[in-house]
matplotlib code that plots the C-alpha trace (Angstrom):
import matplotlib.pyplot as plt

x = [1.9, 1.4, 4.2, 6.4, 6.6, 9.5, 9.1, 12.6, 11.6, 8.6, 5.6, 2.2, -0.5, -2.7, 0.0, 0.5, -3.2, -3.2, -0.8, -1.9, -4.8, -3.0, 0.6, 2.8, 4.0, 7.3, 9.4, 13.2, 15.5, 17.0, 20.0, 21.0, 22.8, 23.1, 19.4, 18.4, 20.3, 18.9, 15.3, 15.7, 16.3, 12.5, 11.2, 9.2, 9.1, 11.0, 9.8, 12.4, 12.7, 16.1, 18.2, 18.2, 20.7, 19.3, 22.5, 23.8, 24.6, 21.2, 19.5, 21.8, 20.6, 17.0, 16.5, 12.7, 12.7, 10.3, 10.0, 11.9, 9.8, 11.2, 8.6, 9.8, 10.9, 14.6, 16.3, 19.8, 19.8, 18.6, 21.0, 18.5, 21.0, 21.6, 17.8, 17.2, 19.9, 18.1, 14.7, 13.6, 11.1, 11.9, 9.1, 9.0, 6.5, 7.3, 4.3, 4.1, 5.7, 4.6, 1.9, 4.3, 7.0, 4.7, 3.4, 6.9, 7.6, 4.5, 5.5, 8.9, 7.5, 5.1, 7.8, 10.2, 7.4, 6.5, 10.0, 8.4, 11.5, 13.6, 10.7, 10.0, 13.7, 13.8, 10.7, 11.9, 15.2, 13.2, 12.8, 9.5, 10.3, 7.3, 8.5, 11.8, 10.0, 7.5, 6.8, 5.0, 1.7, 1.5, -1.8, -1.3, 2.3, 3.9, 5.1, 7.5, 7.5, 10.6, 9.5, 5.9, 6.2, 3.9, 5.2, 5.5, 1.8, 0.7, 2.6, 1.1, -2.4, -1.9, -0.2, -2.8, -5.3, -3.6, -4.6, -1.2, -0.2, 1.5, 4.3, 6.4, 9.6, 9.5, 10.7, 9.2, 5.5, 3.1, 1.7, -1.8, -1.2, 0.2, -2.8, -5.1, -3.3, -3.8, 0.0, 1.7, 4.8, 7.8, 11.5, 13.8, 15.2, 11.7, 10.7, 13.7, 12.9, 9.2, 8.8, 8.3, 8.7, 10.5, 10.0, 12.2, 10.7, 13.2, 14.9, 18.7, 20.5, 23.7, 21.8, 19.9, 22.8, 23.7, 20.7, 20.3, 23.8, 25.5, 24.5, 20.9, 20.7, 22.1, 18.9, 16.3, 13.6, 14.9, 13.4, 12.6, 12.3, 13.5, 12.5, 14.3, 12.7, 13.5, 17.2, 20.4, 22.7, 20.0, 20.7, 24.3, 24.3, 27.2, 25.8, 22.5, 24.2, 26.0, 22.8, 21.1, 24.1, 23.9, 20.1, 19.1, 17.3, 15.1, 15.1, 15.2, 13.6, 16.0, 15.3, 18.0, 21.7, 24.5, 26.0, 23.9, 23.9, 24.6, 25.4, 27.4, 26.3, 26.9, 23.1, 22.9, 24.3, 21.2, 18.1, 16.0, 16.9, 14.6, 16.7, 15.4, 17.1, 15.5, 12.0, 10.1, 9.0, 9.1, 5.4, 3.4, 1.1, 3.9, 5.5, 2.1, 1.3, 4.7, 4.1, 0.5, 1.6, 4.4, 2.2, -0.3, 2.4, 3.9, 0.4, -0.1, 3.4, 3.0, -0.4, 1.2, -0.7, 0.2, 2.5, 2.3, 5.3, 7.8, 11.0, 12.8, 10.0, 9.9, 6.3, 4.8, 4.6, 7.2, 10.1, 11.9, 15.6, 16.6, 14.7, 16.0, 19.4, 17.6, 15.7, 18.7, 19.5, 16.0, 16.1, 19.5, 18.1, 15.1, 17.5, 19.6, 16.5, 15.4, 18.8, 19.0, 15.5, 16.0, 12.2, 9.2, 8.1, 4.6, 4.9, 7.5, 7.8, 10.0, 11.1, 12.5, 14.2, 16.1, 15.8, 14.6, 11.4, 9.9, 9.5, 7.0, 9.0, 6.3, 8.3, 10.9, 8.5, 8.0, 11.8, 12.2, 9.4, 11.1, 14.3, 12.4, 11.4, 14.2, 16.1, 13.2, 10.8, 11.2, 10.0, 11.7, 10.6, 9.7, 8.2, 5.0, 4.7, 6.4, 3.2, 1.4, 4.1, 3.9, 0.1, 0.3, 2.5, 0.5, 3.2, 2.0, 4.5, 3.9, 5.7, 6.6, 8.3, 9.2, 10.1, 13.2, 16.4, 19.1, 22.8, 22.4, 20.6, 18.8, 18.3, 16.2, 15.4, 13.6, 12.3, 9.9, 8.4, 8.8, 6.1, 8.4, 8.4, 11.9, 12.4, 15.0, 16.2, 18.6, 19.4, 21.4, 22.2, 23.4, 26.5, 26.8, 30.5, 30.1, 31.5, 29.0, 26.5, 27.9, 25.5, 26.3, 24.8, 24.6, 22.9, 22.1, 19.8, 21.1, 24.7, 26.3, 28.1, 29.6, 30.2, 29.3, 25.9, 27.1, 28.4, 27.9, 27.5, 28.0, 26.6, 27.9, 26.6, 28.6, 30.0, 33.0, 36.4, 39.9, 40.8, 37.4, 38.5, 41.5, 39.5, 36.9, 39.6, 41.5, 38.5, 37.3, 40.9, 41.2, 38.0, 39.3, 36.9, 38.4, 37.3, 36.9, 35.9, 35.2, 33.8, 33.2, 30.7, 30.0, 27.8, 30.5, 33.7, 32.9, 29.3, 27.2, 29.1, 28.3, 30.9, 30.0, 32.0, 32.0, 33.2, 34.0, 32.0, 28.9, 29.2, 27.4, 25.1, 27.8, 30.6, 28.4, 27.4, 31.1, 32.1, 29.3, 30.2, 33.9, 33.2, 30.1, 27.9, 24.3, 23.2, 24.7, 23.3, 24.4, 22.8, 23.6, 23.3, 24.8, 23.0, 20.8]
y = [71.5, 68.2, 66.7, 64.3, 60.7, 58.8, 55.0, 53.5, 49.8, 47.6, 48.4, 46.7, 48.3, 48.8, 50.9, 53.0, 53.6, 55.0, 57.7, 58.4, 60.6, 63.2, 63.1, 63.2, 59.6, 59.0, 55.9, 55.4, 52.4, 52.8, 50.7, 53.2, 55.6, 58.6, 58.3, 58.0, 61.1, 63.1, 62.0, 62.8, 66.5, 67.0, 64.4, 65.1, 61.4, 58.3, 54.7, 51.8, 48.2, 46.6, 47.3, 51.1, 52.8, 56.0, 57.3, 60.8, 61.5, 60.6, 62.7, 65.6, 65.3, 65.8, 69.3, 68.9, 65.4, 65.0, 61.3, 58.1, 54.9, 51.4, 48.9, 46.2, 45.7, 46.5, 49.8, 48.6, 50.5, 53.8, 56.0, 57.0, 59.3, 61.4, 61.6, 62.7, 65.3, 66.8, 66.5, 63.8, 61.3, 57.6, 55.1, 51.3, 48.5, 46.8, 44.4, 43.6, 40.2, 38.9, 36.6, 35.2, 34.7, 32.9, 30.6, 29.8, 28.5, 26.4, 25.1, 24.1, 22.4, 20.3, 19.4, 18.3, 16.3, 14.4, 14.2, 15.9, 17.3, 14.2, 11.9, 14.2, 14.2, 10.4, 9.8, 12.1, 10.1, 6.9, 5.5, 4.4, 3.8, 4.7, 3.2, 5.1, 8.4, 7.7, 10.8, 11.9, 13.7, 17.1, 16.6, 16.2, 17.2, 20.0, 22.9, 25.4, 28.9, 30.9, 34.5, 35.8, 38.9, 39.5, 36.7, 34.3, 35.0, 34.4, 31.1, 30.0, 30.8, 28.8, 25.8, 25.6, 24.6, 21.3, 20.4, 21.0, 22.0, 25.4, 26.6, 29.7, 31.4, 35.2, 37.2, 40.4, 39.4, 39.3, 35.9, 37.2, 38.2, 34.7, 33.1, 35.1, 33.5, 30.0, 29.7, 28.7, 30.7, 28.7, 29.2, 28.3, 25.2, 23.9, 24.6, 22.7, 19.7, 19.5, 20.4, 17.9, 20.8, 24.1, 27.2, 30.3, 33.8, 36.2, 39.4, 39.1, 40.9, 40.4, 38.5, 36.2, 35.3, 31.6, 31.4, 27.7, 26.1, 23.0, 23.3, 23.9, 21.1, 18.7, 18.9, 18.9, 16.2, 13.3, 13.4, 17.1, 18.9, 22.5, 25.3, 28.6, 31.0, 34.1, 35.2, 33.4, 32.8, 32.4, 28.6, 27.4, 25.6, 23.4, 22.4, 21.6, 19.5, 17.6, 17.0, 15.7, 13.4, 12.0, 11.4, 13.8, 16.1, 14.3, 17.0, 20.7, 23.3, 26.2, 29.3, 31.7, 31.4, 33.1, 34.3, 34.9, 34.1, 30.6, 27.7, 25.6, 24.5, 21.4, 21.1, 20.5, 17.0, 15.6, 14.3, 15.2, 18.9, 21.1, 24.1, 27.1, 30.3, 32.9, 32.7, 34.1, 37.3, 35.8, 35.8, 37.8, 38.9, 40.2, 42.2, 43.7, 44.6, 46.3, 48.4, 49.3, 50.2, 52.6, 54.2, 55.1, 56.4, 58.6, 60.0, 60.9, 62.4, 64.6, 65.7, 66.7, 64.1, 61.6, 58.7, 55.6, 53.9, 56.7, 55.5, 58.8, 61.2, 62.4, 62.4, 64.7, 68.0, 70.7, 69.7, 72.5, 73.0, 72.3, 69.0, 67.6, 66.4, 64.4, 62.3, 59.9, 59.9, 58.7, 56.0, 54.9, 54.7, 52.6, 50.2, 49.9, 49.4, 46.5, 44.9, 45.2, 44.0, 40.9, 40.9, 43.1, 45.4, 45.6, 49.4, 52.0, 55.6, 58.1, 60.9, 64.2, 66.5, 69.7, 72.9, 70.9, 69.9, 73.3, 72.4, 70.1, 66.8, 64.4, 63.3, 61.9, 59.3, 58.3, 58.1, 55.9, 53.7, 53.3, 52.2, 49.7, 47.6, 48.3, 45.1, 42.7, 42.9, 42.0, 45.2, 48.5, 50.5, 54.1, 57.0, 56.1, 52.4, 52.3, 53.1, 50.3, 47.8, 48.7, 48.4, 45.0, 43.7, 45.2, 47.7, 51.0, 53.8, 57.1, 60.4, 62.3, 65.6, 65.8, 69.2, 68.1, 69.9, 67.8, 68.3, 68.4, 70.8, 67.8, 64.3, 61.5, 58.4, 55.3, 53.1, 50.2, 47.3, 43.8, 41.1, 39.3, 42.3, 43.5, 47.2, 48.5, 52.0, 53.8, 57.5, 59.7, 63.2, 65.1, 67.2, 70.0, 70.4, 72.8, 70.5, 67.8, 66.4, 63.8, 61.2, 59.8, 57.2, 58.6, 55.8, 52.2, 50.6, 52.8, 52.6, 56.0, 55.8, 58.1, 56.4, 57.2, 56.0, 54.9, 51.8, 48.4, 48.4, 45.3, 45.2, 42.6, 42.5, 40.5, 40.4, 42.7, 40.9, 41.2, 40.0, 40.4, 43.2, 41.2, 38.0, 39.8, 41.7, 38.5, 36.6, 39.3, 39.8, 36.1, 36.3, 39.2, 41.8, 45.2, 47.1, 50.8, 52.0, 50.4, 51.6, 49.7, 51.0, 49.3, 50.0, 49.1, 47.1, 43.4, 44.2, 44.3, 45.7, 46.8, 46.6, 48.6, 48.1, 49.7, 47.2, 47.6, 44.6, 42.7, 39.8, 36.7, 35.0, 32.3, 34.9, 37.0, 33.9, 32.9, 36.3, 36.1, 32.6, 33.4, 35.9, 34.4, 37.3, 37.3, 39.3, 40.0, 41.9, 43.8, 46.9, 47.8, 51.6, 52.0, 53.7, 55.8]
z = [73.1, 74.9, 77.0, 75.2, 76.4, 74.9, 74.7, 74.4, 74.4, 73.5, 75.6, 75.7, 73.5, 76.5, 78.1, 75.1, 75.0, 78.5, 77.3, 73.7, 74.4, 76.6, 75.5, 72.4, 72.4, 70.5, 70.0, 69.9, 70.0, 73.4, 72.6, 69.8, 72.1, 69.7, 68.8, 72.4, 73.5, 70.6, 71.3, 75.1, 74.3, 73.9, 76.3, 79.5, 80.4, 79.2, 79.6, 79.5, 80.3, 81.0, 77.8, 77.8, 80.1, 81.7, 83.4, 84.3, 80.6, 79.4, 82.1, 81.3, 77.7, 78.7, 80.1, 80.2, 81.8, 84.7, 85.1, 84.3, 84.3, 84.3, 83.2, 85.6, 89.2, 89.3, 88.6, 87.7, 84.4, 85.9, 87.7, 90.5, 92.3, 89.1, 88.5, 92.1, 91.9, 88.9, 90.5, 88.1, 89.5, 89.1, 89.0, 88.5, 88.8, 92.1, 92.2, 88.5, 88.8, 92.2, 90.9, 88.2, 90.8, 93.2, 90.4, 89.4, 92.9, 92.8, 89.4, 90.6, 93.7, 91.6, 89.1, 91.8, 93.6, 90.4, 88.7, 85.7, 84.0, 84.2, 83.1, 80.2, 79.1, 79.4, 77.4, 74.6, 74.6, 73.9, 77.5, 79.0, 82.6, 84.8, 88.0, 87.8, 88.1, 90.9, 92.8, 95.9, 96.6, 98.1, 99.9, 103.6, 103.6, 105.6, 103.5, 105.1, 103.7, 104.5, 104.2, 104.3, 102.1, 99.2, 97.1, 100.1, 100.9, 97.4, 97.3, 100.6, 99.5, 96.3, 97.9, 100.6, 98.0, 97.7, 101.3, 102.8, 106.4, 106.2, 108.6, 108.1, 109.3, 109.2, 112.2, 110.7, 110.7, 113.6, 114.6, 114.3, 110.7, 110.0, 111.7, 109.4, 106.4, 107.9, 108.6, 111.9, 112.6, 113.8, 114.2, 111.3, 112.9, 113.6, 110.0, 108.7, 110.9, 110.2, 106.5, 103.7, 101.2, 101.8, 99.5, 100.0, 99.6, 101.2, 100.0, 99.6, 102.4, 104.3, 106.9, 104.5, 102.2, 103.0, 105.4, 104.4, 104.3, 105.4, 109.1, 108.3, 105.7, 108.2, 110.3, 107.6, 107.6, 105.5, 102.0, 102.0, 98.7, 98.5, 96.1, 95.7, 93.2, 95.3, 95.1, 94.4, 97.3, 100.0, 99.7, 99.5, 96.1, 96.9, 100.3, 98.7, 96.1, 98.8, 100.7, 97.6, 96.8, 100.4, 100.1, 102.9, 100.4, 97.9, 95.2, 94.5, 92.2, 91.5, 89.5, 90.9, 91.4, 93.3, 90.1, 87.0, 84.1, 85.4, 83.0, 85.4, 88.9, 91.1, 91.1, 87.4, 87.8, 89.4, 87.7, 90.7, 90.4, 88.2, 87.2, 85.3, 84.1, 86.4, 84.9, 87.9, 86.1, 82.6, 81.7, 79.2, 81.9, 84.2, 81.3, 80.4, 84.0, 84.3, 81.2, 82.2, 85.8, 84.7, 82.0, 84.7, 87.0, 84.1, 83.5, 87.1, 87.4, 84.3, 85.6, 88.9, 90.9, 93.6, 92.3, 94.5, 92.8, 93.0, 94.4, 95.1, 96.2, 99.8, 101.0, 103.6, 101.7, 101.8, 104.1, 105.9, 105.0, 108.6, 108.6, 105.3, 106.7, 109.3, 106.7, 106.0, 109.8, 110.6, 108.0, 109.3, 112.8, 111.5, 109.9, 113.0, 115.1, 113.0, 113.1, 116.9, 117.4, 115.2, 114.5, 114.0, 116.8, 118.1, 118.2, 117.4, 118.5, 116.6, 119.1, 117.8, 120.3, 120.2, 118.2, 115.2, 117.0, 116.4, 112.7, 111.1, 111.6, 110.6, 107.6, 110.0, 111.2, 107.5, 107.0, 110.1, 108.9, 105.6, 107.4, 109.6, 106.5, 104.0, 104.7, 105.4, 102.4, 98.8, 97.2, 97.2, 100.3, 99.6, 101.6, 99.9, 100.6, 104.0, 106.1, 104.1, 104.9, 108.6, 108.6, 106.8, 109.6, 112.4, 113.4, 114.8, 114.3, 116.1, 116.4, 119.6, 120.2, 123.9, 125.2, 127.2, 126.7, 125.0, 124.3, 120.6, 118.3, 116.9, 118.3, 116.8, 118.7, 117.4, 120.3, 120.3, 122.2, 120.9, 121.3, 123.8, 126.1, 125.2, 124.3, 121.8, 121.5, 119.2, 119.0, 116.6, 115.5, 112.5, 112.9, 110.3, 109.4, 106.5, 103.9, 104.6, 107.1, 109.5, 110.9, 114.3, 116.7, 120.3, 122.2, 121.7, 124.4, 127.1, 126.1, 125.3, 122.0, 119.5, 116.2, 112.6, 111.5, 108.1, 106.3, 107.9, 111.6, 113.8, 117.3, 119.9, 123.5, 126.0, 129.6, 130.0, 130.3, 128.9, 125.4, 123.7, 121.3, 120.2, 119.7, 117.5, 115.5, 114.8, 113.7, 111.3, 110.1, 109.3, 107.3, 105.3, 106.9, 107.6, 110.7, 109.9, 113.4, 116.8, 120.1, 123.3, 125.9, 129.2, 132.2, 134.7, 134.8, 134.4, 133.5, 130.4, 127.4, 123.9, 121.1, 118.0, 114.8, 111.4, 108.8, 105.1, 103.9, 104.9, 107.3, 106.3, 108.9, 109.6, 110.3, 112.5, 114.5, 114.7, 116.1, 118.7, 119.7, 120.0, 122.8, 124.3, 123.2, 124.3, 121.3, 117.9, 114.9, 111.8, 110.2, 106.6, 106.4, 102.9, 100.1, 102.4]

ax = plt.figure().add_subplot(projection="3d")
ax.plot(x, y, z, "-o")
ax.set_aspect("equal")
plt.show()
């Protein structure tokens, strides 16, 4: 009997053809819950899009289920934790829409430059006013690309064909890689001041929300046109509307919004704003690519082969029982390292010490690498694609197991050298309490600490003096941010000091900057260790 592949939503014929020869392909309406649960009872794999909910109940109804495939990028309708607990592989199509998304950004930029949407609406309303809708050429202009991930690179390659000068802001890519793309790396402020057009291509993280707000829009080049087809909330919509009203910004192309669906925005009042309802992935080709990609992944999974788009599979072969608890620790340390570094490292070493070093711990390097890039790229970072992301950015990640005796049965350190010569180092351990594993940071850049490696961590480095703790606590309290834990470590009285906080909610870029400025901090960063 062939394995059963259940298709719960419409799938491209080419995708079905991939599966038809080797599997028993069945169809069900995924929105009909009783029918779905009944059909899942015999399914080895299920393929969905966005309308079908594969939650714990659905997974429990499928005793033979081996793989859940989402023919798209997101996984909001798949309960990954429930699937993982049952040993069910989850796959998606993380690159299926990247061309469509890049092309949407190009389309918005062109439409804003030539006033296409407003001119079309006016003509259809009976107006023939050519001079009113005079636009600007793109050739010879400076285009600033904020974020050089996969979509940002595709956008840059396409917009370069118009004879533009390309600059980019991305602290997580090496200058040599940018040079290969014909792009000059600059700081965000320089990009804002120099660009005639700006296109945003960043993931949405606590650090990037509100990245371009009132302060940034106050220093842009007069007449700039701004495009955001990445994520809502990266550009402050009200601040952008104010800048357009004041004439500092000549126009904008917007495909994404802080809250969606969005049918009311201050940006909708302007003729020189082209607004679309999140159409980045809405092409026939992107939908077909997604279906074909997950069909191939399902086939590989049911044949017991390597699956490149698995989001919940730990690579590296069999992992020893004693090593498994250190996987989330290593990922947490990787995330903390990236936050502390504030940019990409030239090289990173993952050191494993203690009794645990006697096992094969190569998977910990992979887990740390996953953490290094989890907050800085658009796509979902997995144990499979993490090494490729490092290679694309020129980051060499190595593993070391020094034989020194340590005070912990297990100690993992992630240390690295940055292009500017700085080094960053963060260490942690897992404490087995019986009820659960407790993850702790033990060192940050030479400061001895002991604080939980969980939740949202904020690091502030400053010169030791009285009143700093109170100042920070008051500022965060007034902002409605609760502090769950705090530790202060210093090298000597009056010397360099590190304050580490665990807070209950993410700090936006403005609040983190305010906290740092309030105490004269020389460095400030935040690491989101949730959902690891």
